[in-house]
N, C-alpha and C positions, 0 to 999 in steps of 0.2 A: 666337550661340554661348552667351553668358552666359544669355540667356533660356531656351535649351534646358536648360542645366545647372540653372537655378532650377526649371524645371518637373519635371525628373527628380528633383531633391532633394525637392520637395513631394510628388510621387507616392510616393517611397520612404518619406517620413515618414508619409504617410497609410496606405500599404500595411502598414506595420509596426504600425499601430494595432490593438490587440486589442479591437475594439469588442464583439464577441460571437461565440461559437462554438457551432455546433450539429453535433455529430458531427465530421466533418472539414471542414465548411464554415464559413468565416469570413464574418460579416455585415459587409461593408465597402462603401463607395461603389465601384461598378464602375470599373476602371481607365480604360476608354474614356470614361466619363462625366467622371471627374476630369480627364482629359487635355483634354477639349473645353472646360473652363471657362476663363474669363479669369483673369488672375493674381490679381485682387482676390477673385474667387469662390473660387478655390482656397486662398487664404490664410485666408479665413473658415472654409472647410470643414475645413482642417487644424487650425486653432485649436480648433474645436468638438470634433474627434476627440481632440485631446490633452487637453482638459478632461475628456472622458468617461473616457479612460484613467486620468487622475489621480483619478478618483472624484468629480469635481465635476459631478455629473449635471445639477443645475439650471442651472449656468452653461453647460453644453453645450447644454441645451434652449434657453436664451435665445439662444445663438449661432446655433443652427439656425433659430430663429424670425427673427432678424435677417437671416439669409441669404435667407429667403423674402421678407421685406419689401423689403430693399435691392436684391435682384436679381430682383424680381418680373417685370420686363419684359425682362431680358437673359439670364437663366439658361435653359438648355434645359428642356423639360418633364421629361425624365428626371432631371436634376439637382434640380429642384424637388420631384419625387416622393420621391427619396431623402432630401432635406433634411426633408421633412414626416415621413417614416418615422423618421428619426433623432431628430427632436424628440420624437416619441412614445416611442421606445425610451429616450431619456434620462430622461423623466419616469417611465417604467415602472421604470427602475433606481433612481430617487429615491423609489419606492414611492407615487407619485401616480398610482395605477393607473386611477382613474375618468377622469381627464383624459387619460391615455395611451390608454385604450380609445376615447375620443372622437376623438383624433387618428389612431389607426390606422384607424378607420372613415372619417374624412375623407380620408385618403391613398387608400383603396380607391375612394372615391366620385369624388374629383377626378382620379385617375390610374389608371383601370382597365386601361389598356394597358401600364402600366409594370411592370417586374420587381419594383419595390418593393412592389407590391400583394400579391404572394405572401408576402413577408416580413411585411407589415403584418397579413395574415390569420393567419399562423402565430403571431406574437407577441401578437396580440389574443387568440387562443385560450389561449395560456400565461397571459396576464394574467387572463382570466376564471377560469382554474383556480386561480391564486394568490389570487383574491378569493373562492374557494369556489363559483363558478358553473360546476359541472361540465358541466351540460347545454349551455350556450352554448360552453364551451371545446372540448368534443369535437365539437360541431356545426361549429365553424370547421375543425377538423382534417379532418372528413369532407368539407367543402367543398373543401379543398385536394386530396385524393386523388381526388375525383370531378370536379374541373375539369380538362378536357383541356389547358388552358393552364398549369396548375400541377403536374399529377400526375407530371411527370418532373423537377421541380425538386428540388435537394438537400434542401430543407425537407420535401418530400413523404415522404422516407424517415423523417424524425423523426416526422412526423404519423402515418404508418402504425404506427410503433413505439409511439407513445403510445396510439393506439386499441387496439392489441393488448394492452398492459398493462392498459388500462381494462377491456377485455372479460374478461381473466383475473381481475381483481379482482372482477368481477361474477359469476364462476363460468361464464362463457361460453367454455369452453375451445376448442371448435371454431371459434368466431368469431375468437378470438385467433390461432389457427393460420392461419386464412384471411387475416388481415391480414399476418402475417409471410410467408406464401407470396406474397402480392401484392408485398410489398417485395422479396423475393428474386428475383422474376420480372423486376425492373428491372435495368438495367446497374449493376454494383456500384461502378464508378469514380466516380459522382457524389457518393456519400457512403459510402465504403467501410467505415468503422468501424461505422456503423449496420447496413449490409448484412451484414457478417460476424457481428455480434451476433445478428441474426435467423437467419442460416443455422445458427449453432451451436445455437440453440434447436430448430430443426426437425430437425437431425441428432440431437440428444439424444432427441427424441420418437420418431424413427424407430428409434433403438437400443433404446428402452424397448419399443416395440411388437414388435420382431423382433430380439433380440440375436443369436440363432443365425445369422440371415441376414446381419447386418452382419459378424460374425466370419468367416463362410464366404466372403463376398465379398472381404475383405481377404486371407484366407489363400490363396485360389485365384487371385489376381491374377497371371497369367503375365507381365504387362508388367514386373513387379518381381522382382528376385532374392530369395532367401530371407532375406537380411539386411535388405533393405528392407521385406519383408513383416513380419519380426519387429519392426522399429522401429515400423511403422504399427500393428501389433496392440498393442504395448505402449502407444503413445500413445493409442489408442482406449480401451484398458482403463483407463488412468489418468484420462482425461477423464470417461468415463461413471461410473467408480467414485466419483470426486470429486463429480460432479453429484448422484448418488443419495445419497451419504453426508452431504453438506452440506444446509443448508436452502435448497434450490433451489426457487423458486416454481413454475417450469414443471413440474418433476418432481412436486412436491406436487399440482399441479393435475391432472396426468396420472393419478396414483394415486387421487386423489379420485373420478375417473371410472372407474377400473379396479382396484377393490380385490380382485377375484377372491374367494378364500376367506379373505382376511385380514380382521381386525376393524377395522383402521384403516390410515392412510397409512404409518405407521412399519412395521407388519407387512408391508404390501405391498412396501415398498422392500427390506426384508430378504429376503423371498422372492425378489424379482427378482435381488438380488445373488448369492444362492445358485445360482439357475438359470443366471445369466449366467456365474458362475465355473465351473460344470460344463461349460457349452458352450465356454468359453474354453479350459479344460484339454484337452478332447476335440479341438477343431479347431485351436487355436493350438499345442498341445503338439508335434505333428509338425513344424511350421514351426520352432519354437524349437530342436528337437532337431538340425536340419540346420545350425544356426549355432554358431560357436565360443562356448562357455560358455552356450549357450541352455538346455540342460536344467537347469543350475544356476540360472539366472535364473527358470525356470518353477517350480522348487522354492521359491524365495523368494516368488513370487507366491502360490503355494498356501498357504504358511505365513501370509502376510499376510491371506489370505482367512479362514482358520480362526481366527487370533488376533482378527480384527475381529468376525466373526460368531458364533463359537462358542468363546470363549476357554477353556472347560472342556476342550475336546478338543485344545487347542494342544499339549499334551504330546506327543501322537503325531506331530504335524507336526514338532516339534523333533527327535524321535528320527529321523525320516526324513531331515531335513537333516543331522543329525549323522552318520548312516551314510554319506551321500553325501560329506561333507567328509572323513571318516576313510578313505574308499576312494580318495581322490585320492592319486596316487603322488608328485606333485611337492610337496616340503616347502614351498616358497615359495607355490605356489598354495593349498595346504592352509591355510597360515597367513593368507593374504590373505582367503580365504573365511571362515575362522573369525572374523577380526576384523570382517568385514562383517556376519556374522550376530550377533556379539556386540552390535554397535550396534543391530540390530533388537530383540534381546531386551531390552536396556536401555531402548529406546524404549517397550517394552510392560511395563516394570517387572518383568521376569522375571530378577531379578538372580542368584538361585541358579543357574539354568540357564546364564546368561551366563558365570559363573565357570568352569563345566565345560569351556568351550571355550578357556580361556587356554593350556592346555598344548599346543595345536595351533599356537601361534605360535612359530616356531623361534628368532627373534631375542630374546635375553633382555631387552634394553632395550625393544623394541617390546612385548613381553609385559607388562613391568612398567608401562609407560605406559598400556597398555590397562586394566590392573587399577586404576590411579589414576583413569582416566576412570569406570570402574564405581563406584568409591568416591565420587567427586564426585556422580554421579547419585543414589547412595543417601544422600548426606549423612552418610556414615559416616567420621568423622575418624580413628578408630583404624585402620580398614582402609586408608585413604589413606596414613597414616604408615608402616604395615607394608609396603605396596607400594613406597614410595619408598626403603626401606632399601638395596636393591641399587644403585639409581641414585645414591644419595649416596656410594657407595663406588666408583663408576666411575673408571677411569683417565683418562677424558675430562673435563676440568675444566668444560667448557661444559655437559655433562650434569649434573655435580655441582651447578653453580650453578642450573640450571633446576629440579632436584629440590629443592634447599634452599629456593628461593623458593616453590615449591609448598608445601613443608612449612610455611613461614611463613604463607602464606595460610590453610592449613588450621588452624594453631594459632590464628590470629586469628578466623577465621569460624566454626569448628565446635567447637574444643576449649576455647577460652577460656584458652589457655596464652600469656598476653601476654608474659611474659619470654622464652619460647622464640622467639617471633616477633620481638621486638625484637633479640635477640642475632643472629639470622640477617640481619635487614635492616641491622644495623650491620656485619656481616661482608661482606655483598654490597650495598653502598649503590647506589642509583640515584636520587639526589636530583633534584628535590624530592619525587617520588612516595614514596620510602621514608620520608622524614620525615613526610609525612602519615600514613602507616601507623603509625609509631612514636608520633606524637602521640595517635592514637586508642587505641593499646594502653595508653599511660600513663593516659589518662583512664578507659578501661574497667577498669584495675587500681586505680582510685581515687586515682592520683597526679596530682591536678588541676593543681598548680603546675608539675610537670615537663611536663605536656601543654602548658600555656600557654607554657612556655619554648621548646619545640620550635617552636611556631607563631611565636614571636618570631624564632627563627632563620630560618624561611622568610621572614618579612617583611623581614629585614635582608639576606639573601643572594640571594633569587630574586625579582626585580622582577615577573616574569610572574605569580607566584602570591601576591604580597604582599597585594593587595586582598582576595582570597579568604581568606587566612589571618587578616587582621584582622577580617573579617566573622565567621569561625568563632570567633575569640576572643570577640567580642561575644555570639555565640549561646551559647557555653558559659558565659560569665558570667551571661547571662540565665537559662539553665537552672538555674544554681545560686542564683538569687535575688539576685544582685549587680547591682542596677539601675544604680548609679553607674558601675561599670566597663564594663558592657554599653553604656550610652549613649556613654561616652567612645570606645569602639572604633568604634561606628557613625559617630560624628562625624568620627573620623580618616579613615575611608573617604571621606566626602563632602568633606573639606577638603583632602585630598592632591591635588596638581596632576595626577598621573598616574592615581591610583586613581578619581577621580570620573568618569573617562571609561569605566570598566569596567561590566560587568553587575552587579558587586557593589554599585556605588553605588545603583542602583535598588532593590536589596534592602535596603540600609541605610536608604534613605528610608522604605520600608515598615515596617521595624522601629521607627524613631523615631516614625512616625505612630501606630503601635500604642501607643506610650508617651504619645501626645498631645503630641508635641514638634514645633514648627514647624521646617522644614528649609530655609527660603529665605534667601539673602543673609546679612545681618548677624546674624540671630537664630541662625545656626548654632552659635555658641559660647555661647548663653545658658545660664545655670546654672538647673537645675530641681531 
């Protein structure tokens, strides 16, 4: 019974070992091989794996070498094959790649029937690439996908993917697609994340080649109700829009081959988005219209399209959205849609237009807070303070407190009204955070001694912030050219029993080192 428990514990320890991961596949000693080992073999293998996990790669390599020597006559051939592979992988991780390549080759030569041979071939290919030998690296990957013994192995998925990316980098777009198609033709469960990644690339290329067909297929899918179709259409649009708008290598490669009338890839992508958006409105629009709030959502999509592709004409799109919002009979719905559209306008830096929608928000507090949001995005302190006025007069004291604190932040960050900010934080204290703000305001106002006094208060009353406050005191002294007091503060951080355990201590070390002062042991209090 004890032996069974010991074996189970060893298997669990080894199984948890994060030796290497390729996609969803963990490179580990197979469980059945580990289970068939003797107790001494298993102990050695587990020790090697733990050394690998700890980053002691050379020690792990030596342990795997010892395994092969000590258990040469007793270990199974499969265990010896994996030990040989792991020795090579350990040296590979130690960046001793030439020796690792030799050992990978030796593993394949000595144990051609072992599953470790596929891993050796794949990692030898990676090692060649890391050494800059691309010809041999990709040749190894081709050997994997062309070998009937290996071409359904989880590593074959990664090999196909690497070959596809290499083909893409060489301008061989069709070949890259062929590799991804071959990958997707395999069962996705063996390495599902790599499989999904390839499938997404093929789906994007298909959408680029025939956007109207893709949209029509989703819109006319009678197996799904209109709400499900609307959701699928929106997801499709967001995914393709993001792929084309961002710097997507597959999309760029597609348009490098399909410029059409465009002068460059950028122009071809913009033309595609315009055509896709027209097709989307035409075909997806009727589906959206049959869903609750769908027509409104389509209006936002159309605004986003114009704002992104032709911002000079965005004003007309804004007017169209405005008319739809103002035609809404429900005040609450009108307000919620206005607030949502304000966020979009602010995102696009269309602040003047955003303000025009504030009057559609029926709740006075909500309207004021939305105005405050606009002000912060504009970095307009005066507009923020003016928008906060009705909130600061609210009968709800929680609203007043929130508004006042917002006013304090604005006064400190945007307006430079330090005394206004200090007065509010003293009226609505939330120490130690508010004390930090007050200290910074005093310093910004030129009252350096008062600023240091507030930091002293933090040091004396709030243990969790004390080390950071003392470090800040030193930094401020240093900024003022007061070397003696700066050094004294940094030393206090290092000598205090509790403070020297904090992150501030390592920063204090660095500060003192910049002054050329030793920080170890007895020299801590040397006078310089």
